[in-house]
C-alpha angles and dihedrals in degrees: 000000000000123000128198119187092346095304123119114245116246125187118250116269117264112258115260127222096239137032129196107213127192112214097184095112116082095223116039129009114237124223106229101175139006123198144152092226116082093194091053090052092049092048092047092049092048093051095059122101095218126064136210094092127145132190114216131181125234092277092050097256112153111243105167142357136201 
């Protein structure tokens, strides 16, 4: 166990197959959700009120936009 600043160390999360990215900011896109289920990502993206979302795979390839 390794502790930094009083917090217990946790391993980094395993990479997911798909990322929902919001591109609404002018500077840097923001990852809003990561999942291994493409249908879940599509449903999540479709249920949001705002637009400018993209779904990308683990290599960063664009799969869908809204």
